[in-house]
C-alpha positions in Angstrom: 45.5 -35.0 28.5 45.7 -38.8 28.9 42.5 -40.5 30.2 43.7 -43.9 31.7 41.0 -46.1 33.3 38.3 -43.6 32.5 34.9 -44.7 31.2 33.2 -42.4 28.7 29.7 -41.4 29.6 27.0 -39.2 28.0 27.7 -37.8 24.6 31.3 -39.2 24.4 29.9 -42.7 25.1 27.3 -42.3 22.4 29.9 -41.2 19.9 32.0 -44.2 20.7 29.0 -46.6 20.8 27.8 -45.7 17.3 31.1 -44.5 15.9 29.6 -41.1 15.1 31.4 -38.6 13.0 30.5 -35.3 14.6 32.0 -31.9 15.5 32.9 -32.4 19.1 30.7 -31.1 21.9 32.1 -28.3 23.9 32.6 -30.8 26.8 33.1 -34.5 27.2 32.6 -36.6 30.3 34.2 -39.7 31.9 33.7 -41.8 35.0 36.8 -42.5 37.1 37.0 -45.5 39.4 39.1 -43.3 41.8 39.1 -39.7 42.8 36.6 -36.9 43.2 34.7 -34.9 40.6 36.9 -32.5 38.6 37.2 -30.6 35.4 40.2 -29.8 33.1 40.4 -27.5 30.1 42.0 -28.4 26.7 41.9 -25.2 24.7 38.3 -24.2 24.7 37.0 -27.7 25.5 36.1 -29.0 28.9 36.9 -32.5 30.2 34.7 -33.5 33.1 35.7 -36.4 35.3 32.9 -37.9 37.5 33.4 -40.2 40.5 32.4 -43.8 40.5 29.0 -43.0 42.0 28.0 -41.6 38.6 28.7 -44.9 36.8 25.7 -46.1 34.8 24.1 -49.5 35.6 24.6 -50.3 31.9 27.4 -48.2 30.5 26.6 -49.0 26.9 22.9 -48.3 27.2 21.9 -45.6 24.6 19.1 -44.2 26.6 20.9 -44.0 29.9 23.7 -42.1 28.2 21.2 -39.8 26.5 19.6 -39.1 29.9 23.0 -38.3 31.4 24.0 -36.1 28.5 20.8 -34.0 28.6 21.0 -33.7 32.4 24.7 -32.9 32.8 26.2 -31.9 29.5 23.6 -29.6 27.9 22.0 -30.0 24.5 23.8 -31.1 21.3 21.1 -31.7 18.7 23.6 -32.9 16.1 24.8 -35.8 18.2 21.2 -36.5 19.4 19.9 -36.6 15.8 22.6 -39.0 14.7 21.9 -41.2 17.7 18.2 -41.3 16.8 19.1 -42.4 13.3 20.7 -45.5 14.9 17.6 -46.3 16.9 14.3 -47.7 15.7 10.9 -46.2 16.4 10.1 -49.3 18.3 13.1 -48.9 20.6 12.2 -45.2 21.3 8.5 -46.0 21.8 9.3 -48.8 24.3 11.6 -46.5 26.2 9.1 -43.7 26.4 6.1 -45.9 27.4 8.0 -47.5 30.2 9.1 -44.2 31.8 6.7 -41.7 30.3 6.5 -39.3 33.3 10.3 -38.8 33.8 11.6 -35.4 32.9 14.5 -36.7 30.8 12.3 -39.3 29.1 9.7 -36.6 28.2 12.5 -34.5 26.7 13.9 -37.4 24.7 10.3 -38.2 23.5 9.8 -34.6 22.4 13.2 -34.3 20.8 12.7 -37.5 18.7 9.5 -36.2 17.2 10.9 -32.7 16.9 14.2 -33.6 15.2 13.2 -36.7 13.2 9.7 -35.3 12.3 8.1 -38.7 13.1 5.3 -39.3 15.6 5.5 -42.1 18.0 2.5 -44.3 18.9 2.3 -42.9 22.4 -0.7 -41.3 24.0 -0.5 -37.6 24.9 0.1 -36.8 28.5 -3.0 -35.4 30.2 -1.5 -34.3 33.5 1.7 -33.1 35.2 3.7 -29.8 35.3 5.2 -28.4 32.1 9.0 -28.5 32.1 11.5 -26.3 30.2 13.4 -28.0 27.5 16.5 -25.8 28.1 17.7 -24.6 31.5 17.5 -20.8 31.2 20.2 -20.4 33.7 22.6 -22.4 31.5 21.4 -21.2 28.0 19.9 -18.1 26.3 16.3 -19.0 25.6 13.2 -17.7 23.9 9.6 -17.3 25.0 8.3 -20.9 25.5 6.0 -22.6 23.1 3.8 -24.9 25.2 3.8 -28.5 23.8 0.7 -30.2 25.3 1.7 -33.7 24.0 4.8 -34.1 26.3 3.9 -31.1 28.5 7.2 -29.4 27.5 8.0 -25.7 27.3 9.9 -25.4 24.0 12.1 -22.4 24.8 14.7 -23.0 22.1 16.3 -20.2 20.1 15.2 -21.9 16.9 13.3 -24.6 15.1 13.9 -28.2 13.9 15.9 -27.3 10.7 18.0 -24.6 12.3 18.4 -24.2 16.1 21.4 -22.3 17.5 22.6 -22.6 21.1 24.4 -20.0 23.2 25.5 -20.8 26.7 25.4 -18.3 29.5 29.1 -17.9 30.2 30.7 -15.5 32.7 32.3 -13.6 29.8 28.9 -13.0 28.1 27.4 -12.0 31.4 30.2 -9.5 31.9 29.7 -8.1 28.4 25.9 -7.7 28.9 26.4 -5.8 32.1 28.4 -3.2 30.3 25.4 -2.1 28.2 27.5 -1.1 25.2 24.4 0.3 23.5 23.9 2.8 26.3 27.6 3.7 26.3 27.5 4.4 22.5 24.4 6.6 22.9 25.9 8.6 25.8 29.1 9.0 23.8 27.2 10.5 20.9 25.2 12.8 23.2 28.5 14.5 24.1 29.0 15.8 20.5 27.0 18.2 18.4 24.6 16.5 15.9 26.5 17.9 12.9 29.7 16.2 14.2 28.0 12.9 14.6 26.4 13.1 11.1 29.8 13.7 9.6 31.3 10.8 11.6 28.5 8.6 10.5 29.2 9.3 6.8 32.8 8.2 7.3 31.9 5.1 9.4 29.6 3.8 6.8 32.3 4.1 4.2 34.9 2.6 6.5 32.7 -0.4 7.2 32.0 -0.9 3.5 35.6 -0.8 2.4 36.7 -3.0 5.4 34.1 -5.6 4.5 35.4 -5.8 1.0 39.0 -5.8 2.1 38.4 -8.9 4.3 37.6 -10.7 1.1 40.8 -9.3 -0.5 38.6 -7.2 -2.9 38.4 -3.6 -3.9 34.8 -2.4 -4.7 34.1 0.0 -7.5 32.9 3.4 -6.4 29.4 2.5 -7.4 29.3 -0.8 -5.6 30.7 0.9 -2.5 28.0 3.5 -2.6 25.3 0.9 -3.1 26.6 -1.0 -0.1 26.6 2.1 2.0 22.9 2.6 1.0 22.3 -1.1 2.0 23.8 -0.5 5.5 21.8 2.7 5.9 18.6 0.8 5.0 19.2 -1.8 7.7 17.5 0.1 10.5 14.4 0.8 8.4 14.0 -2.8 7.0 11.0 -4.2 8.8 11.6 -7.9 8.3 14.4 -9.9 6.7 13.0 -12.3 4.1 14.5 -14.5 1.4 13.5 -11.8 -1.1 15.4 -9.1 0.9 18.5 -11.3 1.1 18.5 -11.9 -2.6 18.2 -8.2 -3.3 21.0 -7.5 -0.9 23.2 -10.1 -2.7 22.5 -8.2 -6.0 24.0 -5.1 -4.4 27.1 -6.9 -3.3 28.1 -8.8 -6.4 28.5 -8.0 -10.0 25.3 -8.2 -12.0 26.4 -11.2 -13.9 26.8 -13.2 -10.6 23.5 -12.0 -9.1 21.3 -14.9 -8.1 17.5 -15.3 -8.2 17.4 -18.1 -5.6 19.6 -20.0 -3.1 22.4 -21.9 -4.7 21.8 -25.2 -6.4 25.4 -26.5 -6.5 27.8 -27.6 -3.8 30.1 -24.7 -2.9 33.2 -24.6 -0.8 36.1 -22.3 0.2 39.5 -23.1 -1.1 42.9 -21.7 -1.7 44.8 -22.5 -4.9 48.2 -23.9 -3.9 49.3 -24.7 -7.4 47.6 -24.7 -10.8 46.4 -28.3 -10.5 45.7 -28.4 -6.7 43.5 -26.4 -4.3 43.5 -26.7 -0.5 39.9 -26.8 0.6 39.3 -25.0 3.9 35.5 -25.4 4.2 32.6 -27.3 2.6 29.2 -25.8 3.0 25.9 -27.8 3.3 24.5 -29.8 0.4 22.4 -27.5 -1.8 19.3 -29.7 -1.2 19.5 -28.8 2.5 19.9 -25.0 2.1 16.2 -24.0 1.7 15.2 -25.7 4.9 18.2 -24.4 6.8 17.6 -20.8 5.6 13.9 -21.0 6.2 14.4 -21.9 9.8 17.3 -19.5 10.2 15.1 -16.6 9.2 12.3 -17.9 11.5 14.7 -18.3 14.3 15.8 -14.6 13.8 12.2 -13.5 14.2 11.6 -15.8 17.3 14.7 -14.4 19.1 13.8 -10.8 18.3 10.2 -11.3 19.5 11.5 -12.9 22.7 13.8 -10.0 23.5 17.1 -12.0 23.3 20.2 -9.8 23.6 20.8 -8.3 20.1 24.5 -9.3 20.1 23.5 -12.9 20.9 21.0 -12.9 18.0 23.5 -11.3 15.6 26.1 -13.9 16.4 23.8 -16.9 16.0 22.3 -15.6 12.8 25.2 -13.9 11.0 27.7 -16.7 11.6 25.0 -19.3 10.9 24.4 -17.6 7.6 28.0 -17.7 6.6 28.3 -21.4 7.5 25.3 -22.2 5.4 26.7 -20.2 2.5 23.4 -20.0 0.7 24.7 -18.1 -2.3 27.6 -18.8 -4.7 29.1 -15.3 -4.0 28.7 -12.5 -1.5 28.2 -14.6 1.6 30.9 -13.1 3.7 29.8 -9.5 3.1 26.1 -10.5 3.7 27.2 -12.2 6.9 28.6 -8.9 8.1 25.6 -6.9 6.8 23.4 -9.2 8.9 25.3 -8.1 12.1 24.4 -4.5 11.4 20.9 -5.3 10.4 20.2 -7.1 13.7 21.9 -4.5 15.9 20.0 -1.7 14.2 16.7 -3.6 14.2 16.9 -3.9 17.9 18.1 -0.3 18.4 21.4 -1.5 19.9 23.2 0.7 17.4 22.4 4.4 17.7 20.1 5.6 14.9 22.0 6.8 11.8 25.3 5.2 13.0 27.1 2.0 12.0 29.7 0.4 14.2 32.7 -0.4 11.9 32.9 -4.0 13.1 34.5 -5.2 9.8 37.4 -2.8 10.5 38.0 -4.5 13.8 37.9 -7.9 12.0 40.2 -6.7 9.3 42.6 -5.2 11.9 43.0 -8.6 13.5 42.4 -10.9 10.5 44.1 -13.8 12.3 41.6 -13.7 15.2 38.7 -13.5 12.8 39.9 -16.5 10.8 40.4 -18.4 14.1 36.8 -17.7 15.1 35.6 -19.1 11.7 37.8 -22.1 12.0 36.3 -22.9 15.4 33.7 -24.7 13.4 35.3 -25.2 10.0 38.4 -27.1 11.2 36.6 -29.9 13.1 34.0 -30.1 10.4 36.7 -30.7 7.7 38.1 -33.5 9.9 34.9 -35.5 9.5 33.6 -34.7 6.0 34.7 -36.9 3.2 34.7 -35.6 -0.4 35.9 -35.9 -3.9 37.0 -33.2 -6.3 37.0 -33.7 -10.0 39.3 -32.1 -12.6 36.9 -29.2 -13.0 36.9 -28.4 -9.3 33.5 -29.8 -8.6 33.1 -31.2 -5.1 30.9 -34.2 -4.2 30.5 -35.3 -0.5 29.5 -38.6 1.0 28.5 -37.6 4.6 27.5 -34.0 4.4 24.7 -34.2 7.1 22.5 -31.1 7.5 22.7 -31.6 11.3 26.4 -30.6 11.2 25.3 -27.0 10.3 21.8 -26.8 11.9 22.6 -27.0 15.6 25.8 -25.2 16.3 26.9 -23.8 19.7 27.5 -20.1 19.0 28.9 -19.2 22.4 32.4 -18.5 21.1 31.0 -16.4 18.3 28.9 -14.3 20.6 31.9 -13.6 22.9 34.0 -12.6 19.8 31.3 -10.3 18.5 30.9 -8.6 21.9 34.7 -8.1 21.8 34.5 -6.4 18.4 31.7 -4.2 19.5 33.6 -3.1 22.6 36.6 -2.2 20.6 34.7 -0.2 18.0 32.8 1.8 20.6 35.7 2.4 22.9 38.2 3.2 20.1 36.9 3.8 16.6 33.8 5.7 17.4 35.3 8.2 19.8 38.4 8.5 17.7 36.4 9.5 14.6 34.4 12.0 16.5 37.5 13.6 18.0 39.3 13.6 14.6 36.5 15.7 13.1 36.7 18.2 15.8 40.4 18.5 15.5 40.2 18.6 11.7 37.9 21.6 11.9 40.2 23.4 14.2 43.3 22.7 12.0 41.4 23.7 8.9 40.4 27.0 10.4 43.9 27.7 11.5 45.2 26.9 8.0 42.7 29.2 6.4 44.0 32.0 8.7 47.4 31.5 7.1 46.1 31.1 3.5 42.5 31.4 2.5 42.5 28.4 0.1 39.6 26.5 -1.4 38.4 23.5 0.8 39.7 21.0 -1.8 43.2 22.5 -1.7 43.2 22.6 2.1 42.2 18.9 2.3 44.9 17.9 -0.2 47.6 19.9 1.5 46.6 18.5 4.9 46.7 14.9 3.6 50.1 15.3 2.0 51.7 16.8 5.1 50.2 14.1 7.3 51.3 11.3 5.0 54.9 12.7 5.0 55.2 12.9 8.8 54.5 16.6 9.1 56.4 17.9 6.1 55.3 18.8 2.6 57.6 17.0 0.1 59.4 19.2 -2.3 58.0 17.4 -5.4 54.4 17.7 -4.0 54.9 21.4 -3.3 56.2 22.1 -6.8 53.4 20.2 -8.4 50.4 21.3 -6.3 51.4 24.3 -4.1 54.0 26.3 -6.0 52.1 29.5 -5.2 52.6 29.2 -1.5 55.6 31.0 0.2 58.2 29.3 2.4 56.8 31.1 5.4 53.2 30.0 4.7 54.3 26.4 4.2 56.2 26.4 7.6 53.3 27.8 9.4 50.9 25.2 8.0 53.3 22.4 8.7 53.6 23.6 12.3 49.8 23.7 12.7 49.4 20.2 11.4 52.3 18.9 13.5 50.4 20.1 16.6 47.7 17.6 15.9 46.8 14.9 18.4 48.3 11.8 16.7 46.2 9.5 18.8 43.0 10.4 16.9 44.5 11.4 13.5 44.3 8.7 10.8 47.6 7.3 9.6 
């Protein structure tokens, strides 16, 4: 989209004014000398055009553009932080003192002290109504913390070192109205407890294997069993701490790669193109920033849970935030997906004793999952400068913690809701129906030949895998004692299955 004769305003003006290298805000704004207010979409970004009446008295004034951005474009702490780094305490102080009772000014005052961890020489307000930092109609918010100094209700989802944002979009509102947690519980209520228990056993295994396969790995039987135990532990884990995360990492990786603390080196995700060259897809935060990021990530998790924020919103903001921080050298992807299950179980969104095979949905459409991750990684890689030495060690020049600390997780929340919808509407019911059908077919097979369970399972598997027929070689090797008549009857029984619920 060409933008002739348009004057940037708000965040875009600030980016231009200070030549900021940032991940783009979800929207940008411009003032047009002609025409009415309008909005265009470019992919998942919004371009807002305002009429001439919105033109600032001083288009290059930092504070006027900050006020416009906060009022009209929502919050972007990464941009605001970088702007503050270009302004002196004296400039900020003079601005606040001159307009101390304005809502936008009070927010800017609070945000400077909150984000920069510096106190201005300004006297606390002693009167006036408290104002919400975020508009709860526009954003998901937490229970407010009353800040007497600026008379602000801090209703953020997080804290100064990690604060996610999720906008209230029509898509998220529609997902929440469906109440997938209630749908899942009603679905399970239609089946006998023994059936749901058997389905749960399979779903835990399916989720485990899928999570490994996303990483293009195959777990040993013992590591798979340990991960199943970890998933089952999720709903009884009272609080997620650094210690619990480290213990979970030990379950996921080989013992020689288990870590006793967060990483102390710069890590990244790359693909080897040739023996002497790797294509780097993502660079994580500097190791010096990881402790603060992770401390506030875990604190944000508790704050959102205590505030009753939708579990799916919390899971998206924490699990994807975790994988972007990449606090360990290995196991981050699987821990990211474990966190989804922990948060859903912690908030009783998932029925007790059941896990939604979300990783299987991600694995089934790997391209979409990668696109979701690249929603942040691609624009990030456009702004980070780095060097790689002959040993593959990365050094960065502008790896600002703010890039990772204040992301908009709206797209991730919508994606996670989509995965949950698919797993409830398809996988969960399909697995329950398969077990019922399996039992019926097994009983019918036993009426033909009363074989041991292990032999019945093997025969059923081989017939299904060969499109309803037992291969001659398999019969001669494993079932030479069965007659032609018995084989035909068993094949007919299996062929009568409902292929819509039978695993392929």
